[in-house]
C-alpha positions as CSV (number, residue, x, y, z in Angstrom):
1,L,-1.7,-16.1,-4.3
2,Q,1.5,-17.5,-2.9
3,M,3.5,-15.7,-0.1
4,A,7.2,-15.1,-0.7
5,S,9.5,-16.9,1.6
6,T,11.4,-15.1,4.4
7,W,14.7,-15.9,2.6
8,K,13.4,-14.4,-0.7
9,I,12.2,-11.2,1.0
10,F,15.6,-10.9,2.9
11,K,17.5,-11.3,-0.4
12,L,15.3,-8.7,-2.0
13,L,15.9,-6.2,0.8
14,F,19.7,-7.0,0.9
15,I,20.3,-6.6,-2.8
16,T,18.1,-3.5,-3.1
17,L,19.9,-1.9,-0.2
18,L,23.3,-2.8,-1.6
19,N,22.3,-1.3,-5.0
20,T,20.7,1.8,-3.7
21,T,23.4,2.7,-1.2
22,L,26.9,1.2,-1.8
23,L,26.8,0.9,-5.6
24,S,25.0,4.2,-6.1
25,L,27.4,6.0,-3.8
26,V,30.5,4.5,-5.6
27,F,28.9,5.2,-9.0
28,N,28.3,8.9,-8.1
29,I,31.9,9.3,-6.8
30,V,33.3,7.8,-10.0
31,T,31.0,9.9,-12.3
32,F,31.4,13.1,-10.4
33,P,34.3,14.3,-12.6
34,L,32.0,13.8,-15.6
35,Y,29.5,16.2,-14.0
36,K,32.3,18.8,-13.5
37,W,33.7,18.2,-17.0
38,R,30.2,18.8,-18.5
39,G,29.8,22.0,-16.5
40,I,26.9,20.7,-14.4
41,S,26.4,23.7,-12.1
42,F,26.0,23.3,-8.3
43,S,25.9,27.0,-7.5
44,D,24.6,29.0,-10.5
45,P,21.1,30.4,-10.4
46,L,18.4,28.0,-11.5
47,P,17.7,28.0,-15.2
48,T,14.5,29.4,-16.7
49,F,11.4,27.3,-16.8
50,T,11.8,26.8,-20.6
51,T,15.4,25.7,-20.3
52,A,14.6,23.3,-17.5
53,L,11.7,21.9,-19.5
54,V,14.0,21.4,-22.6
55,H,16.6,19.7,-20.4
56,L,14.0,17.4,-18.8
57,C,12.7,16.4,-22.3
58,V,16.3,15.5,-23.4
59,C,16.7,13.6,-20.1
60,I,13.5,11.6,-20.7
61,L,14.5,10.9,-24.3
62,G,18.1,9.8,-23.4
63,E,16.9,7.6,-20.5
64,E,14.1,6.0,-22.5
65,L,16.4,5.1,-25.5
66,G,19.3,4.1,-23.2
67,F,17.2,2.0,-20.9
68,Y,15.2,0.3,-23.7
69,Y,18.2,-0.9,-25.6
70,I,20.2,-1.9,-22.6
71,H,17.1,-3.7,-21.1
72,R,16.4,-5.4,-24.4
73,L,20.1,-6.6,-24.5
74,G,19.6,-7.9,-21.0
75,H,17.0,-10.3,-22.4
76,H,19.5,-11.8,-24.9
77,P,19.8,-15.5,-24.1
78,K,23.6,-15.3,-23.5
79,L,23.2,-12.5,-21.0
80,Y,19.7,-13.1,-19.4
81,K,20.6,-16.0,-17.2
82,H,23.7,-14.2,-15.8
83,F,22.3,-10.8,-15.1
84,H,18.6,-9.9,-15.8
85,K,17.0,-13.2,-14.7
86,M,17.5,-12.1,-11.1
87,H,15.2,-9.2,-11.6
88,H,12.6,-11.5,-13.1
89,E,12.6,-13.8,-10.1
90,W,9.6,-11.7,-9.0
91,T,6.7,-12.1,-11.4
92,A,4.3,-10.0,-9.4
93,S,4.9,-6.3,-9.5
94,V,6.1,-4.7,-6.3
95,S,7.8,-1.3,-6.3
96,I,11.0,-2.4,-4.5
97,V,11.6,-5.0,-7.2
98,A,12.4,-2.2,-9.6
99,L,15.8,-1.9,-8.0
100,Y,16.3,-5.7,-7.3
101,N,18.9,-6.4,-10.0
102,H,22.3,-8.0,-10.4
103,P,24.8,-5.3,-9.3
104,V,26.3,-5.1,-12.8
105,E,22.8,-4.7,-14.3
106,H,22.0,-2.0,-11.7
107,V,24.9,0.1,-12.8
108,I,24.5,-0.4,-16.5
109,C,20.7,-0.4,-16.8
110,N,19.5,1.7,-13.8
111,L,22.3,4.2,-13.2
112,V,23.8,5.0,-16.6
113,P,20.7,5.8,-18.7
114,P,19.4,8.5,-16.4
115,L,22.7,10.3,-16.8
116,I,22.6,10.5,-20.6
117,G,20.4,13.6,-20.8
118,P,22.1,15.6,-18.0
119,L,25.6,14.8,-19.4
120,L,24.5,15.8,-22.9
121,M,22.9,19.0,-21.8
122,G,25.2,20.0,-18.9
123,T,22.0,20.3,-16.8
124,H,21.9,22.4,-13.7
125,F,22.2,20.3,-10.5
126,G,18.7,21.5,-9.3
127,V,17.1,20.3,-12.6
128,F,19.2,17.1,-12.3
129,I,17.8,16.3,-8.9
130,L,14.2,17.0,-10.2
131,W,15.0,14.6,-13.1
132,V,16.3,11.8,-10.9
133,T,13.2,12.2,-8.7
134,L,10.8,12.0,-11.7
135,A,12.8,9.0,-13.1
136,N,12.6,7.2,-9.7
137,M,8.8,7.9,-9.5
138,S,8.4,6.5,-12.9
139,I,10.3,3.2,-12.2
140,L,8.5,2.7,-8.9
141,N,5.1,3.3,-10.6
142,S,5.9,0.8,-13.4
143,H,6.6,-1.8,-10.8
144,C,3.9,-1.0,-8.2
145,G,1.1,-3.2,-9.7
146,Y,-1.5,-0.4,-9.3
147,H,-2.9,2.0,-11.8
148,L,-2.6,5.2,-9.8
149,P,-4.5,8.4,-10.8
150,C,-2.4,10.8,-13.0
151,F,0.3,8.2,-13.6
152,P,0.8,5.9,-16.7
153,S,-0.7,2.5,-16.3
154,P,1.9,-0.2,-15.2
155,E,-0.1,-3.0,-17.0
156,A,2.4,-3.3,-19.9
157,H,5.2,-3.8,-17.4
158,D,3.2,-6.2,-15.3
159,Y,2.7,-8.3,-18.5
160,H,6.5,-8.1,-19.2
161,H,7.2,-9.6,-15.8
162,L,4.6,-12.2,-16.4
163,K,5.9,-13.3,-19.8
164,F,9.5,-12.0,-19.9
165,V,9.7,-11.5,-23.7
166,N,7.2,-8.7,-24.4
167,N,6.8,-5.0,-23.6
168,F,10.4,-4.1,-23.0
């Protein structure tokens, strides 16, 4: 087992902090008019359990399809070396690496797909927050390197980071 250099860890922390603060803030400011246009409610009463569950299912489907095809496109030889290769600098699974991406990739691959379902459905903001929390838990789990109880196994994603061309 080889230890990561101080520079590599600093770069990981800097890029992840940039992506999760500045880029995410700007992205949310830019996309806020879309939320309003789609009627995403910030003050209406919470929807029924059944409505929230249907919205969450559409959110999962939208994110899975969007992420899969965008991520697969990121492995195209003409794009990989410019964008997605940065994420694969880390071959061992560590949760923080989930958000260690080229800034363009972070927006297109990590921020856009989770919005597909809420924008399609006009999801209540409370359900939207629940969805974003579940999506973040999922991505952190898939990069954590541990098979935690009651969570899907991250082994397929571990293999993807090891070989780069499988298990998208």
